[in-house]
N, C-alpha and C positions, 0 to 999 in steps of 0.2 A: 805677669801683672798681678799686683796685690789685689786682694778682694776689696771691692767697693763697699762702703757702709752707708747706712741711711738712718735719719731721724725723722719722725713723723709728728707734726704739730696739728692739733685738732684731728686726731687720728680716726675717730668714728668707727666704721666697720673694719678698719685695718686693711683697706684696699691697697693703699700705697705700699705698706710693708709686705703684703702678700705678693703684689706684682713685682716688687723688688726681689723677694726670695725666689720667685719663679725664674728670675734671670741671674741667679747667683750673687745677688747683692744682699749683704747681711743687714737685717733690721736690728738696730742697736737700742734705740729708745723711742718712746712715744709720749705725747702729752695729750690727755683727754680727761674730762671730768664726769662723763656719763657712766654710771656704774655698770649698766648692762653691756655697753660697748666694751668697757675694760674687761668684763668677765669673758666676753667672746674672744678677745685677742689674747688674754692670758692663757686661754685654753688652746687656741690655734697657733699662736706665736709665743710660746712660753719663754723663749730666749730673750725677748724684748723687755727692757726695763721701763717702768711707767713713772713719769715725772710729776703727774698731777697738773695743777693749775699753772698755765703758761705765764701768768702774771708774776708768779713767784719763782720762775726759773731764770737762773743766770747763765747765759750762753757761754761765758768764759770758764765755767767750772764743770760743765757737763762733758761727757765724752765727745770729742770732735768727730764729725762724720763728713763723708764726701758729698752727700746729697741731703738736703732738707726739703720736705714736702709740707705744704700747708694749704688747706681749703678752708679759709677762715669762715666763720658763721656769716651767712649772706642775707639775713632777714631784711636788713636795711636796703639791699639792692634788688631783692626779689619783687616780682609783681604781686606776690602775696603779702608783702610787708607794707609798711607805711611809706616806703621809698625815701627813707631818711638818709640813705647812702652811708658813707663812712662815719657820719655823726651818730648813727645808731649804736647803742651801748654794746651790742654784740659784734657788729661789723667792724667796729673800731679795734677789735682784737687783732686785726691785720697788722697793726703797728707793733703789737707785742711780739708777733712773729718776726718782723723785720728787726726789732731790737735784739732779739736772741741771736739772729744771724749775724748782725754787726758785732755783738759781743764775742761770738765765737771766732770771727775773722780777726778781730783785734788781738785776741789771746793767742792766735796761731800764726800771726804775721801774714794774714791774708791767704793761708793755705786751705782752710776749711771754713765752710763748705765751698766746694768748687761749683756745684750745681744746685739750683733751687727749682722746685716745681710748684706753681701756684694754680689752683683750680677754683673756679667760682661759676655762678649762674650767668646765663646769657644777659640778664639785666644789668650786669656790671658795665656793659658798654654804654648804656644810656642813663645810668643812675645820676641824678643831679645834672641832667643835660650833658652828660659826658665828662663832667668835672671830676667825678670819683675815679674813673678809669685813668685819667691823666695823673691823679694823685697816686694811684697804684704804680703806674709806670715810673713816675718820678722817684717814689720810695725805693723801687727795686734798683734802678740804675745808680741811685745815690749810694747804695751799698758799696759799689765799685768806684764811683766817681762822685764824691760829695760836691753838692752845688749844681750838678747837671740837671737840666730839665728838658722835657719834650714839649714841642709846641702843642697848643690845644687842637682838638679835632676841628675839621672844617664843618661847613653847614650840613654836609651829608652824614656827619657823625663818624665814629671810629670805624675803620675797615675791619672786617671780620678776621683778617690775618695780616700781620706786619712783622717787620724786622728792624731792630735797632742795634747799631754796632758802634763801639767806642774803642778807646785805647786799651787793648788787652781784655775786653769783655764783649759779650753779645747777648741780646735778649730777643726772643721770638715768641709770638703768641698766635693762637688761631682758635676758631670756634670748632669744636668737635662734637658731632652728633653720634651717639652710641649706636643708633640703628644701622649705621654703615660699618660698624666694627664687630658685627656678629651677634648682637642681642636684639630681641624683638620688641624694642621700645624706642620711642623718640625721646632722647634726653640730650639736650644741647648744653654744653658746658664750655667755658673759656679755659683753655690750658695755656699757661705762660711758663716758659723755660728760660732761665738765665744761666749762662756759662761765664763765671767770673775769672776763668783761667784761659780764655781764648775765644775763638769765633765759631764754636761748634753748635751753638743753640739752633741755628738754622737747619742743619742736617738732622738734628735730634728730633725736631718737631714736625718737619715736613717730610714728604715722601722720599724714601731712600731706596736705591736699587737693591733688590734682593731682600729688603726688610719690610716693605710696605704691607701693613696689616697682616704680617706673619707673626703670630703670637706663640709659636711653638718653641719653648725654651729648650736649651740643651743642658743636661745634667741638673734638672730641677730638683730642689730639696723638698718640693711639695708634691711628690708623686702620688697620683690618684686623687688629687684634690677635687676633681669633678665628681667623684663618687661612683659607686657601682650602679648598674641599671636597677632602678627601684623595683621592689617586689611587686608593687601594684601595676607594673607594666608587664607582668609575667604571662601566664598561660591562658589560652583561649581554647576550649574544647580539648584540653589535655595536651596540647602541643605548645612549643615554645614560641608562640607568636608574640610579636611586640605590638602593644596597643597604645603606646604613647611615645613622646620624644625621648630618645636616649642618645648616648654619644655616638658619633660617626667618625670614621677614619677614611681618608682617601688614599688609595694605594698608588704605586708608581704607574699603574696602567690607567689611572683615572677613575677606577671603580670605587663606589662608596659602599662601605661595609660597617655593620653595627659593631660597637665595641663598648668597653666599660669605662674608658677615659676619653674625654673629648679632646679634639685636636688642640684647643686653646690651652690645655694644661698638660699635653703629652710631654713625656720626658725623652722621647725618641729624637735624637739629634741628627739622624740621617735624613735622606731625601723623603722617605715615607712620612706622610702626615704633616708635611711642612706647608700645606696650602692654607688658604684663609679658612677660618672656622666655619663650620656648617651647622645649621639647625635643621634636622631632618624630620620629615613627616613620615611616620611609619603607619602602615595599614594593618588592620586587625584581620586580614583575610589572606588571599593567595599571595605568595611571593614575599612574605614579610618575616620569614623565620630568622632567628638570630644568626648572624654570619652571612646571610644571603645578601645579594646586591639589592640596595634600596634606592630610592630617589630622594633628592634633596629639595627643600623649599627654603625661601628666605625667611618665612614665618611659619611656625608650627600650625597644623590644622586647628588646634584648639585656640589659636590666636588669630585666625584669619577668617574672612567671611565667605570666600568662594567655596561652594561644596565640591567635592570630588567624587567621581563615580566609584572610586576604590576605597573611599574613607567610610568605614563602618561606624566611626564615632560621630557624635553630633558636631556639626560645624558651628563656628562662633562668629558673632559680629561684635566689634568693639564700639561702645558708645561712650562719648565724653559727657560729663555733667558739668555745667558751668558753675563758677564760684557762687556760694550761697547768696552773696549780696549783688549779683549781676542783675541786669534788667530782665534777662530771660527768666531767671528763677523767681522774680517778683511778679511775673505775669500770671494771670488767672488761667491762661492756656496750659493745660497739663503737658503739652508736647514742647513748650518753649523751654529753652535752656538745655535741651538734650539733643545731641547731634552724633551722627555716625562718624567714626574716625578709623584710621588705619592702624593705630597703635594705642595701647592703653595708657591713661594718665595716672593710674593708681600709684606709680612710684615717684611721681613728681611732687614732692612735698613743698617745693619752692621755699626753702629756708626754714622748714619746720612748722609752717602754718598748717594745721590739720584741715582747715577749711578748704585748702586747695588739693588735698589728697583725696580727690573724688574721682568718679568715673568707674568703669568696670566692664564686665563682659556680659553681653546680652546673648544668650544661647538660644538658637532656633533648632528645633528638632526637625531633621530631614530624613526622607526616604532617599538614601544615597544611591539607590539604583535608578530612581526616576527623577531625582532632583526636585522633589516636591515636599512641602511642609507636611509634617505628620502630627497627629494629636498627642503622641507620646514620644519620649526620647528613646532612641535605639539603645542607649547604654543601660536603660532600665527595663528593657524587654527580656522576657525569658526565651531561651532558644532550646526547646525541648527535643527536637528531632533532627537537628543539624541542618535544617532548611532555612527558610526565611524567618527573620526575627520579627514576627508580627503578632506577638501575644498581647491581647488587649485586656488581660486580667489585671486589675489594680492599675488602671491608667493614671498617669500623672498629668498635671496641668499643662495644657498646650499653650503655644504662643511664645512670648519672650520672658525669659527668666534672667534677671540682672543679679549678678553676684560680684563681690569683691575678690580680687586675686588673693590666694592664700599667702601667708608669709613665705612659704617654701617656693612658691611660684615667683615671688618678688626676688628671692635670692637668685633663682635661675635667670631672671631677666636682667640681673646685674652682672651675670657671668660667674657667679659663685656656685659652689656645691649647694644642693637643696638642703642638706643637713648641716650647713655651716654653723648654725646656732643650736645644734643638738648636743646633748651630752655635757651640759655646763654644770651639772650638779657636783657638789662636794659633800658627800654623805656625813663625814665626820671631820669637820673643820678643826684645824690645830689652833693653838694660841697665836701662832704667827699669822695664820689665815685671818683670824678674827681681828687682830691688830691692824693688818693691812687694809682690810675692807671697812673697818670702822673709820679709818682715815679717808678712804675713798668717799664713803657716804657723807662724812662730815664736810669734805671739800665741796661736794655737790650741794649739800644743804646751805652752806655759807654763800655760795655763788648764786644758786637759783632762788633761794629764800622762800620756798614754799612751806617749809616746816620750821617751827620755832624750837623744836627739841631734837637733840641728836638721837640716832637710833640706839636702842639698848643692845646689850650683848645677845639676848635671846632673839631679837629681831634680825640681827646680822646672821646668826646661826640659821634661822628659819629661811632667810633669803638665800644663803649659800646652798642649802639643801634643795631649793627649788627656785632658781633665779629667773627661769624663763616665763615669758608671757607673750601672747601674740602682739599686743600693743607695743611692747618693747622692741620686738623684731620689726614690726612695720616702721617704727620710728628710725630704727637703724638703717634700713634700706632706703627710706625716703630721703635721708640726709647723706647717703653713701655715694660712692663713686662706682662707675661701671668698670669692672676689672679689665676687659679687653682694651679699653682706651688707656688705662694706666700701663698695661703691658706694652702697648705701642710706644709710649714715651720711654719706659724703662729699657726697651730694646735699643732705642736710639742712644741713650746715655751709655749703655754698656759698649756699644759699637764705637762711640766717640772716645771713650776712655781707652779702648783697645788700640785705636788708630790715632792717638794723640800725636800732634806734631811737636 
């Protein structure tokens, strides 16, 4: 079978191309205007060509691909936006994507692309009382069958999963929550798959025997993408004890063992490691040496509230913080608008509105032997004699400490390597580098309109030497996709292509 190819529109963090590469699908090109996002993907996926502004792309002249993915900007559909739906000047870019797809199919006599994947926020179902989702479905099926329409939703609204089948084409959609696909955050997104060459959309998007939530690729070109065990998870008392979450493998006997690469990104194609991805809770005490049998949890102890008698690290409770303009936040009651939750909201930017990227971790210091609150955190206690860690010198503030997740933790919660945005610097940019990035920044300036002057050569050089900032990475993950969910869909497309009728 020839290698499948992919083009990514509104590419963002590069989640779709990376998920494709993990399944042997070649990322060919991408369209994105955010400079930092482009900097990340040019480093991580250097073989992929960048096309820039989608409004200036002609689908009939770019390289044809088997799969086109697009998660169009969703501000108009998000609960964080003004709920303008597809009339919003960003959400309307959805139609630019469908235009490019139509142009490519016309130029290739309907051969390319065969598959498309559309991803958007949960609010797409009820935006403009459901009319926007009907418009989305109409636009997709009209790529294959011009003039066709779907009936409007009934009074109960759109179902969270459905199938549409026509003459030689099929469309399936479903609501996918990332917390059930191996990451410790609640992130509900609509995934829609269209097969313009047959009826395989159903088996691609829904459970498949032997494939369900199995994200272990065979022959992956992204070996080691999950990264090595971080150095800060290293030694305790001179031993190789693991004090934080690292990669876990499940062997054929069902035992869980620590490793350097997570199951979700393992390149091992045999039976070992082909189970669902695991996030393991490692103890900083007995029985937690590297390579020893560990136990698994659905959520890491740093992200869950229940204390464990074996956990020597402080336990954590997640608190959500309501949007700034909610009634709870307007109340004079200091406790209003804050509530305990099972997963963190800090990654849910809801279309890029920073007002919704709130919430965080409230950490309670525990005596994990007696399950009682402590006035100081165990992680800040000195352990001078190998006994109990109860040194009260230089105590820290007791009670609740709220903090935002770090950008690296955000990467992990999306299923990416923690250092995915590291090493982006170009110490000595060439003339070609400067020309390329000058065009990237000028496209961004023209579309976003926040600056009246183009960047100078010196500004471009300075940025290339140090392009990273925490705010840029937060924005990248807030608008990104959860990699395990993408891998689930890519696995289905690869299987459908291999077993085509």
